[in-house]
C-alpha positions in Angstrom: 95.1 123.9 75.6 94.9 120.2 74.8 96.0 117.5 77.2 99.1 117.0 75.0 100.0 120.7 75.2 99.4 120.8 79.0 101.5 117.6 79.4 104.3 119.0 77.4 104.3 122.3 79.3 104.0 120.6 82.7 106.9 118.2 81.8 109.1 121.1 80.6 108.7 122.9 83.9 109.5 119.7 85.8 112.5 119.0 83.7 113.7 122.5 84.5 113.3 121.8 88.2 110.3 124.1 88.5 107.9 121.6 90.1 106.0 124.2 92.2 105.5 126.4 89.1 104.1 123.5 87.2 101.6 122.9 89.9 100.6 126.5 90.4 100.2 127.0 86.6 98.1 123.8 85.9 96.4 122.5 89.1 92.7 123.2 89.4 91.6 124.9 92.5 90.0 121.6 93.7 92.9 119.3 92.6 93.2 116.0 94.3 96.6 114.5 95.1 96.9 110.8 95.9 100.0 109.2 97.5 100.6 105.5 97.9 100.6 105.7 101.7 98.4 105.7 104.8 97.9 108.8 106.9 97.0 112.4 106.6 98.9 113.0 103.3 97.5 110.0 101.5 94.7 112.0 99.8 94.8 115.8 99.8 92.1 118.0 98.3 92.6 121.6 97.1 95.4 123.6 95.8 96.5 124.9 99.2 96.7 121.4 100.7 98.7 120.1 97.8 101.0 123.1 97.9 101.4 122.4 101.7 102.5 118.8 100.8 105.2 120.2 98.6 106.3 122.6 101.3 106.6 119.7 103.8 108.6 117.6 101.2 111.2 120.4 100.7 111.4 121.2 104.4 112.1 117.5 105.3 114.4 116.4 102.4 117.7 117.5 100.9 117.4 117.0 97.2 120.6 115.9 95.5 119.0 115.3 92.0 115.6 115.1 90.4 114.9 114.1 86.8 111.6 114.1 85.0 110.9 112.0 81.9 107.9 112.1 79.6 105.2 113.0 79.1 103.3 109.9 78.1 99.8 110.9 77.0 96.6 108.9 76.7 93.2 110.6 76.3 92.7 113.1 79.2 95.7 111.7 81.2 99.4 111.9 81.1 102.2 110.3 83.0 105.7 111.5 84.0 108.5 109.4 85.4 110.7 110.9 88.1 114.1 109.8 89.4 114.9 111.3 92.8 118.0 111.2 95.0 117.2 112.6 98.4 118.3 112.6 102.0 115.8 112.7 104.8 116.8 115.5 107.1 115.4 113.8 110.2 117.6 110.8 110.1 120.2 111.4 107.4 119.1 108.5 105.3 119.8 108.9 101.6 117.5 107.2 99.2 116.9 106.8 95.5 113.3 106.8 94.4 111.6 106.2 91.1 108.1 107.6 90.9 105.4 107.8 88.3 102.9 110.6 88.4 99.6 110.0 86.6 97.8 113.3 85.9 94.1 113.7 84.8 93.2 116.9 82.9 89.7 118.4 82.7 88.8 121.8 81.3 92.5 122.7 80.8 93.5 122.0 84.4 95.1 119.1 86.3 92.2 117.8 88.5 94.0 114.8 89.9 97.6 113.6 90.4 98.2 110.1 91.5 101.7 108.8 92.4 103.3 105.4 92.3 106.8 104.9 93.6 109.5 102.4 94.5 112.6 102.8 96.5 115.9 101.9 94.7 
């Protein structure tokens, strides 16, 4: 599959709310996930670790809505824009987030995902 084809399939799954399925289908075994934060989840390596980050997110947030827009493709990379409305379970704080995910593709797999976000 080309980067364009992977980007379109990945985006279609995200738009359908199937974020985990997108990852499982397209992450490489040694995928690297980079978040704009300090701490233990800032950089995760490997499919199991990235899967665990997703499990943590769902366990700690109530998701009211999630939209995915794109893909925007350039060479071996593509970007998706996400709009999220979530409530943190620990403190009940509801927040709107806008996030861009930049994905790098190599040998038909996503080898890196890097996120940029802002709170609305």
